[in-house]
C-alpha positions in Angstrom: 98.6 -35.4 -147.7 94.8 -36.6 -146.6 92.5 -34.1 -144.5 89.9 -35.3 -142.0 86.7 -33.6 -140.9 84.0 -35.8 -138.9 80.6 -34.4 -139.3 77.2 -35.4 -138.5 74.0 -35.1 -139.6 70.5 -35.2 -138.2 67.5 -33.2 -139.0 68.8 -29.8 -139.2 71.9 -30.6 -141.8 69.3 -32.4 -143.9 66.3 -29.9 -144.0 69.2 -27.1 -145.2 70.0 -30.0 -147.3 67.1 -30.4 -149.0 66.3 -26.6 -148.9 69.9 -25.3 -150.9 68.8 -28.6 -153.3 65.3 -27.2 -154.1 65.1 -24.0 -153.5 68.7 -22.1 -155.1 70.8 -25.8 -157.1 67.4 -26.9 -159.1 67.1 -25.8 -162.9 63.3 -26.2 -162.2 63.5 -22.4 -161.6 64.1 -21.3 -164.3 60.9 -22.6 -166.1 59.2 -20.8 -163.4 61.0 -17.3 -163.6 60.7 -17.6 -167.4 57.1 -17.9 -167.8 56.8 -14.8 -164.6 59.5 -13.2 -167.6 57.2 -13.6 -170.3 53.6 -12.5 -168.3 55.6 -9.6 -167.0 56.7 -8.1 -170.5 53.8 -9.1 -171.5 51.7 -6.9 -168.8 54.2 -4.5 -169.7 53.3 -4.0 -173.2 49.4 -4.4 -172.9 49.9 -1.7 -170.6 51.7 0.6 -173.1 48.7 -0.6 -175.4 46.2 1.4 -173.7 44.7 -2.7 -172.8 45.1 -1.7 -168.5 42.7 -4.8 -167.4 44.2 -7.1 -169.5 47.7 -5.3 -168.3 47.7 -6.4 -164.3 45.7 -9.3 -165.1 49.3 -10.8 -167.2 51.3 -9.2 -164.0 49.3 -10.8 -161.4 49.6 -14.5 -163.4 53.4 -12.9 -163.1 53.4 -12.5 -159.4 51.1 -15.5 -158.9 53.5 -17.9 -161.2 56.7 -17.2 -158.7 54.3 -17.0 -155.5 53.2 -20.9 -156.2 57.2 -22.1 -157.3 58.1 -20.8 -153.8 54.8 -21.9 -152.1 55.3 -25.8 -153.6 58.9 -25.9 -153.3 58.5 -25.1 -149.2 55.3 -27.1 -149.6 57.5 -30.2 -150.7 60.8 -29.1 -148.1 58.4 -29.9 -145.7 56.4 -33.1 -146.8 60.1 -34.5 -147.2 61.1 -33.3 -143.7 58.0 -34.6 -142.9 57.4 -37.8 -143.5 61.8 -38.4 -142.4 62.6 -38.6 -139.5 66.4 -38.2 -139.8 68.8 -39.7 -136.5 72.1 -37.5 -135.4 74.9 -40.2 -137.8 78.6 -39.3 -137.8 80.7 -39.7 -140.2 83.9 -39.8 -141.4 85.3 -37.5 -144.7 88.4 -38.3 -145.7 90.0 -35.5 -148.7 93.0 -36.7 -151.2 94.0 -35.8 -154.4 92.8 -38.5 -155.9 89.1 -38.2 -154.7 87.6 -38.6 -151.2 86.1 -41.7 -149.2 83.2 -41.7 -146.8 83.4 -43.6 -143.6 80.8 -44.2 -141.5 80.3 -46.7 -139.2 82.3 -49.7 -140.5 81.6 -48.5 -143.4 84.0 -47.3 -146.1 82.8 -45.9 -149.7 85.5 -44.0 -151.8 84.6 -41.5 -154.2 87.1 -40.1 -157.7 86.8 -36.8 -158.3 85.8 -37.8 -162.0 83.0 -40.5 -159.9 81.4 -36.9 -158.8 79.0 -35.7 -160.6 79.8 -32.1 -159.1 80.9 -30.5 -155.9 78.6 -27.2 -154.3 79.6 -24.6 -152.4 78.2 -22.1 -150.4 79.2 -19.8 -147.3 79.1 -22.1 -145.3 78.6 -25.8 -146.8 80.4 -28.0 -149.6 78.2 -30.2 -151.3 80.2 -33.5 -152.4 77.4 -34.9 -155.3 77.2 -38.6 -155.8 74.2 -38.5 -157.7 72.3 -36.0 -158.5 70.2 -35.9 -155.6 72.3 -37.5 -152.9 75.1 -35.4 -151.3 78.2 -35.6 -148.8 78.1 -32.5 -146.8 80.9 -31.0 -145.3 80.2 -27.9 -143.0 83.4 -25.2 -143.9 84.0 -24.6 -140.6 85.4 -28.1 -139.3 88.0 -27.3 -141.1 91.3 -24.9 -140.4 91.8 -22.4 -143.1 95.3 -24.0 -144.1 92.5 -27.3 -144.7 90.0 -26.1 -145.7 92.8 -24.1 -149.2 94.2 -27.5 -149.8 90.4 -29.0 -150.6 89.7 -26.1 -152.9 93.7 -26.6 -154.3 92.3 -30.3 -155.0 88.8 -29.3 -156.0 89.8 -27.0 -158.7 92.0 -29.4 -160.6 89.8 -32.0 -159.9 87.3 -33.2 -163.7 84.5 -32.3 -161.8 82.2 -29.2 -162.4 82.4 -26.9 -159.3 80.0 -23.8 -158.7 79.8 -21.5 -156.3 77.0 -20.3 -154.5 76.4 -16.6 -152.7 74.2 -18.0 -150.3 74.7 -19.3 -146.5 
């Protein structure tokens, strides 16, 4: 059995992917969170030791670290979207027990499950990463319940890293 999904890729879909990739999937956020957490803990300890001025400054640094991460990611996202203009592309994704096919125009690319970097799933989308920063995008709404269950079964049996994110 093969599952076929007819997809479209445009500017909105690109923005949604880059937002997911840069704000949610990226491991860089953990560096910012750790710096922020360390500054917050240091601030609380300093306040408890009656060093209120230094404690408040450290808490300020913790907050600013998170603001810098968030603002930097959004600035990068806006720059990418400004520099690149995406025409509306139609493509087809075909899924089977052995892998997936990407058909766009006359070009067909086949990927075995083991060749994929990872599969990332949100509430509304599934991203099939073919490299660290490139993914084939499938809207879950394009599949009926039976097809979605079959696809999830194939992914769960596949030798590919699969992660479910609790975001849109």
